[in-house]
N, C-alpha and C positions, 0 to 999 in steps of 0.2 A: 082115656080115663076109664077106670074099672069101678063098677059099683056092684051091689049084691046080686043084681040080675045078670051080670056078665059085662063084657066089654062094650063100650059105647063109642060112637063116632063123634060125640059132642066134644067140643074143644072149649076150654075156658080161656077167654081172651082177657088178659089183665091190661088195664089202661095205666099208663105211666104219665105222670104230670097232669096237666089240665088245670082249669081254674077251680074245680071243686075239690081237688085233693090237697090236703094240707099235711099229709103224713110223710111226704118225701123231703129229705134234707138236701138242699142244694149244695151246701158247703159245710163240712163237719166242723171247721174252725169257728163258724158263726154259732153253731150249736154249743160248742165248748165255751166260747166267750160269754154267751148268755147264761150258761150254767155257773160260771165263775162270778159274773156280775150278780146273779141271783144269790149266791153264797155271801158276797160282800154286803148286799142289801139285808140279808138275813142276820148277819153279824151286827150290823148297825141297829136294826130293829131289836135284836136280842139284847144288846147292851142297854138300850133304852127301856125295854120292857121287863128285864130280869128282876128288878126290885118288886114289880107287881106280880110276876109269875112265881117267885119263890114262896111267898106265904100260901098261895094256892096249892103248890106242890107239897108244902110241908104238912098239909092236913092229912095226907095219906102217907104213912110212914114207910111202907114198902114200895109203893109204886110212884113216889114223887119224882125220882130221877128219870124213870121210864116215861112219865108224863111229860117232863121237860124235853127229853130227846124227841119224842113224837111230835111235840108242839113245834120245835125248831125244824124238824124234817118237813112238816106240813107247810110252815112258813116258807122254807126254801123251795119246795115244790111249786107253791102258788106264785112266788116271785119269778122262778125260772120260766114257768108257763106264760106269765104275763109279759116278761121281757122277750121271750121267743115270739109270741104273737105280735108284739109291738115292732120287733125287728122285721119280721116277715111282712107285716102290713106296710111298714115304711119302705121296704124294698119293692112293694107292688106285687108280691107273690100270693098274698092272701086278701080276699075281699070279704070283709066282715058282714056287710049288708048287701 
């Protein structure tokens, strides 16, 4: 590793896996399935909440549709993360407490 003072003999050891790391994906198919399930849940929530969201978005004439898109994207992200954590917890790869 080289820094501003010159070469160094220090070596960065990266740990892979372990109980504390939740960033590694064991199987990409699981990640994709939770993303698709999160999208389905978002669509179900969106159909139910759209009559409530439309008047709120209608108050701003120019940014109403943008607000709706960001709202649905945020709902999808929250659903995806929740499903991903639930899947990993159920598989025993994540210890929440």
